C-alpha positions in Angstrom: 10.2 -78.6 -53.0 8.6 -80.6 -55.7 6.7 -78.0 -57.8 4.3 -80.5 -59.2 2.6 -80.2 -55.8 1.9 -76.7 -56.4 -1.5 -76.5 -58.3 -4.6 -74.4 -58.4 -8.0 -76.0 -58.9 -9.9 -74.5 -62.1 -13.5 -73.9 -62.2 -14.1 -77.3 -64.2 -12.6 -79.2 -61.5 -9.0 -79.7 -63.2 -5.8 -78.6 -61.6 -3.2 -76.4 -63.2 0.5 -76.3 -61.9 1.2 -72.7 -60.8 4.6 -72.4 -62.5 4.6 -73.0 -66.2 7.3 -73.2 -68.8 6.9 -70.8 -71.9 8.1 -72.2 -75.2 8.0 -69.2 -77.6 11.2 -68.4 -79.3 11.9 -66.0 -82.2 12.1 -67.4 -85.9 16.0 -67.3 -86.0 16.2 -69.9 -82.9 16.4 -73.3 -84.5 13.2 -75.5 -84.0 15.0 -78.2 -82.6 16.1 -76.2 -79.8 12.5 -76.1 -78.5 12.8 -79.9 -77.9 16.1 -79.5 -76.0 14.7 -76.9 -73.7 11.5 -78.6 -72.9 13.3 -81.7 -71.9 15.5 -79.8 -69.8 12.4 -78.0 -68.3 10.7 -81.3 -67.5 14.0 -82.6 -65.8 14.2 -79.5 -63.7 10.7 -79.9 -62.4 8.3 -78.3 -64.7 5.0 -79.9 -65.4 3.1 -77.2 -67.0 4.2 -76.6 -70.7 2.7 -73.6 -72.7 2.9 -73.4 -76.5 0.6 -72.5 -79.6 -0.1 -72.9 -83.1 1.5 -69.4 -83.8 4.8 -70.6 -82.0 5.4 -73.1 -84.8 7.2 -75.5 -82.5 4.4 -77.9 -81.5 6.1 -80.8 -83.2 9.5 -80.4 -81.3 7.4 -79.7 -77.8 5.3 -83.0 -78.3 8.7 -84.9 -79.1 10.2 -83.8 -76.1 7.1 -84.6 -73.8 6.8 -88.0 -75.3 10.5 -88.6 -74.9 10.2 -87.8 -71.2 7.3 -90.2 -71.0 9.1 -92.8 -72.8 12.1 -92.7 -70.5 10.0 -93.0 -67.4 10.6 -89.6 -66.0 6.9 -88.5 -66.2 3.4 -90.0 -67.1 1.2 -88.2 -69.6 -1.1 -87.1 -66.8 1.8 -85.5 -64.8 2.1 -83.0 -67.8 -0.1 -80.1 -68.1 0.1 -79.1 -71.8 -1.4 -75.6 -73.2 -2.1 -74.9 -76.8 -3.8 -71.9 -78.4 -6.3 -71.3 -81.3 -4.8 -68.7 -83.6 -6.7 -65.9 -85.1 -7.0 -67.3 -88.5 -9.2 -70.2 -87.0 -11.9 -68.3 -85.0 -14.6 -69.3 -87.4 -16.6 -72.0 -85.4 -16.3 -74.5 -88.2 -12.4 -74.3 -88.0 -11.8 -74.6 -84.5 -12.0 -78.4 -84.0 -9.8 -79.0 -86.9 -7.4 -76.5 -85.6 -7.1 -78.4 -82.3 -6.8 -81.7 -84.2 -4.0 -80.4 -86.4 -2.1 -79.3 -83.0 -2.7 -82.6 -81.6 -1.4 -84.5 -84.7 1.8 -82.3 -84.5 2.2 -83.0 -80.9 1.2 -86.8 -81.4 -0.8 -86.4 -78.2 -4.5 -87.7 -77.7 -5.5 -84.5 -75.9 -4.3 -81.0 -74.6 -5.0 -80.2 -71.0 -5.9 -76.6 -71.9 -7.0 -74.9 -75.1 -7.2 -71.1 -75.3 -8.5 -68.7 -77.9 -5.0 -66.9 -78.4 -6.4 -63.3 -79.2 -9.9 -62.1 -79.6 -9.4 -60.6 -83.1 -10.4 -62.7 -86.0 -8.2 -62.6 -89.2 -8.9 -63.9 -92.6 -8.5 -67.9 -92.7 -5.8 -69.3 -94.7 -2.1 -70.3 -94.7 -0.6 -66.9 -93.5 -0.6 -66.5 -89.9 -1.1 -62.7 -90.3 -2.7 -62.1 -93.7 -2.0 -58.8 -95.5 -3.3 -57.1 -98.6 -1.2 -55.7 -101.4 -0.8 -52.5 -99.3 0.4 -54.5 -96.4 -2.7 -53.9 -94.3 -3.7 -56.9 -92.1 -6.9 -58.5 -93.5 -9.5 -59.1 -90.6 -12.4 -61.4 -90.6 -15.8 -60.9 -88.9 -16.7 -63.6 -86.4 -18.8 -63.8 -83.5 -16.6 -64.8 -80.5 -19.4 -66.4 -78.6 -19.9 -68.9 -81.5 -16.1 -69.6 -81.4 -16.6 -70.3 -77.7 -19.2 -72.8 -78.5 -17.0 -74.6 -80.7 -14.5 -74.6 -78.0 -17.0 -76.2 -75.7 -17.5 -78.9 -78.1 -13.8 -79.7 -78.2 -14.0 -80.2 -74.5 -17.0 -82.4 -74.8 -15.1 -84.5 -77.3 -12.2 -85.1 -74.9 -9.8 -83.2 -77.0 -9.2 -80.4 -74.5 -9.5 -81.2 -70.8 -10.1 -77.4 -70.1 -10.7 -74.3 -72.2 -10.0 -70.8 -71.6 -8.9 -67.5 -73.2 -5.9 -65.2 -73.7 -5.6 -61.6 -74.1 -9.1 -60.9 -73.3 -10.1 -57.7 -71.6 -13.0 -57.5 -68.9 -15.6 -56.5 -71.6 -14.7 -59.7 -73.7 -14.7 -61.7 -70.7 -18.0 -60.7 -69.7 -19.3 -61.2 -73.3 -18.6 -65.0 -73.1 -19.8 -65.2 -69.2 -23.1 -63.5 -70.2 -23.6 -65.7 -73.3 -27.1 -67.5 -73.3 -26.7 -71.2 -72.9 -23.0 -71.0 -71.4 -22.0 -74.6 -70.7 -18.3 -73.9 -69.6 -16.7 -70.9 -68.3 -13.2 -69.9 -69.3 -10.9 -71.5 -66.7 -8.3 -68.8 -67.1 -7.3 -65.7 -69.0 -3.6 -65.6 -70.1 -2.4 -62.1 -70.5 0.7 -60.1 -70.2 1.5 -59.2 -66.4 4.6 -58.2 -64.5 5.5 -55.5 -62.0 5.2 -52.9 -64.5 1.6 -54.0 -65.7 0.3 -55.8 -62.7 -3.3 -56.0 -64.2 -4.8 -55.6 -60.5 -8.1 -54.6 -61.7 -8.3 -57.5 -64.3 -7.1 -59.8 -61.6 -9.8 -58.7 -59.2 -12.4 -59.3 -61.7 -11.1 -62.8 -62.8 -10.9 -63.8 -59.1 -14.5 -62.7 -58.6 -15.6 -64.9 -61.7 -13.3 -67.9 -60.4 -11.2 -67.5 -63.5 -7.6 -68.0 -63.0 -5.2 -65.2 -64.4 -2.0 -66.8 -66.1 1.0 -64.2 -66.6 3.0 -64.2 -69.6 6.1 -61.8 -70.2 6.4 -62.1 -66.4 9.8 -61.3 -66.7 9.4 -58.4 -69.2 9.9 -59.9 -72.5 12.4 -61.2 -75.0 13.4 -57.9 -76.9 11.9 -58.7 -80.2 11.1 -55.8 -82.8 8.2 -57.7 -84.2 6.2 -57.4 -81.0 7.6 -54.4 -79.0 9.5 -51.0 -78.9 13.2 -52.0 -78.3 13.5 -48.7 -76.2 11.3 -50.1 -73.7 12.7 -50.3 -70.0 14.4 -53.7 -69.0 12.1 -55.0 -66.2 14.9 -57.2 -64.6 17.2 -54.2 -64.4 14.6 -52.2 -62.4 16.5 -51.0 -59.0 13.7 -51.9 -56.8 13.5 -55.5 -58.2 17.3 -55.7 -57.8 17.4 -54.3 -54.2 14.7 -57.0 -53.3 16.7 -59.8 -55.1 19.7 -58.8 -53.0 17.8 -58.9 -49.9 16.6 -62.3 -50.4 19.8 -63.5 -52.2 17.9 -64.5 -55.2 17.7 -63.2 -58.9 15.5 -60.4 -60.0 13.7 -63.0 -62.2 12.9 -65.1 -59.0 11.6 -62.1 -57.2 9.1 -61.1 -60.5 7.9 -64.8 -60.5 7.5 -65.0 -56.7 5.4 -61.8 -56.8 2.8 -63.3 -59.1 2.5 -66.6 -57.1 1.8 -64.8 -53.9 -0.9 -62.6 -55.7 -2.6 -65.9 -56.8 -1.5 -65.7 -60.4 -0.3 -68.6 -62.4 3.0 -67.5 -64.0 4.7 -68.6 -67.1 8.8 -68.5 -66.9 10.3 -68.5 -70.4 13.9 -69.2 -70.9 16.2 -71.1 -73.3 19.1 -70.9 -71.0 19.7 -74.4 -69.0 20.8 -72.5 -65.8 18.0 -70.1 -65.7 15.4 -72.8 -66.4 16.8 -74.8 -63.3 16.9 -71.5 -61.2 13.4 -70.5 -61.9 12.0 -73.7 -60.2 13.5 -72.3 -57.1 10.7 -69.8 -56.9 9.1 -72.2 -54.2 11.9 -72.0 -51.8 11.5 -68.6 -50.4 8.6 -66.0 -49.6 8.2 -62.2 -50.1 6.9 -60.2 -47.0 3.9 -58.1 -47.2 6.0 -55.0 -47.3 7.9 -56.5 -50.2 4.7 -57.0 -51.9 3.5 -53.5 -51.5 6.7 -52.4 -52.8 6.3 -54.4 -56.0 2.8 -53.2 -56.4 4.2 -49.7 -56.4 6.2 -50.4 -59.6 3.0 -50.7 -61.7 3.0 -48.1 -64.6 0.4 -49.8 -66.8 3.3 -50.5 -69.4 2.7 -53.2 -72.1 5.8 -54.6 -73.7 3.5 -56.5 -76.2 1.5 -54.0 -78.1 0.7 -55.9 -81.5 0.3 -52.6 -83.4 -1.0 -54.5 -86.5 -4.3 -55.2 -84.6 -4.6 -51.8 -83.2 -7.4 -50.5 -85.7 -9.7 -53.3 -84.8 -12.9 -52.8 -82.5 -12.0 -55.8 -80.6 -8.4 -54.9 -80.0 -8.3 -55.9 -76.3 -5.7 -53.3 -75.0 -7.5 -50.3 -75.9 -9.8 -50.8 -72.8 -8.5 -50.0 -69.4 -8.6 -53.5 -68.4 
């Protein structure tokens, strides 16, 4: 089946492919590897490509997209590209120039989706995570509703087709939704979501507001000390997931991805391995039963891989609320 046909309609009338390709890689992975794997992903059938200023790979990702357009594999309108506004650019006057900087690196005229990456403002400047002389993170004070208004202007200017948020909890979403003079609702909220953290309450809330939930770390996560506790359980080794994989003659990763699609969640699959990239597109070739889905729901333990401890003291730290 051609995965490009599998799309969800957003609340602004645009369409997002339900399977996306995540491009984050740790700093030790050579930058040009991002270009290679994005090309492979497009060749395998991925049409939704997810990156961010934080990932420091937009030049390479843009090069890959443009090369696949140039060789006739795809047209620009076939590709759904997501970028994200980092925390050091949340002041309203910095938003559009941050997006323009991403577009310059990508050498694209627009992004399909622009997200506020995280609802915590950091001191503007060159450092992605600015710290004082004692190693403490330097926060900034920004009204997220004013940031959202600047995002709306980016949509008006045609620099972003759709706008949304990432890592927002219910309270923060409601703050945007209840903002006086709101012109565009967030089309989506991209959050960590997998069988150990199924986000069922947040998912129900988002559905009630016509906001798409997009799952990152859907396969657990790359085991990177910067973001997580390395003693965390390995999701893809879970015996229940492995038993379902055996039953369906699929990999545990495909079971985890299929689980999200059947819940109405858009899912990002991240891999720098060619065989797995090709395998992940097979998520459209089978279905889980309602019993399988119940069993997978039962794995939830509200367990987060990505904790970002350096933000934890901030009042807007989104992971301190229940959802």
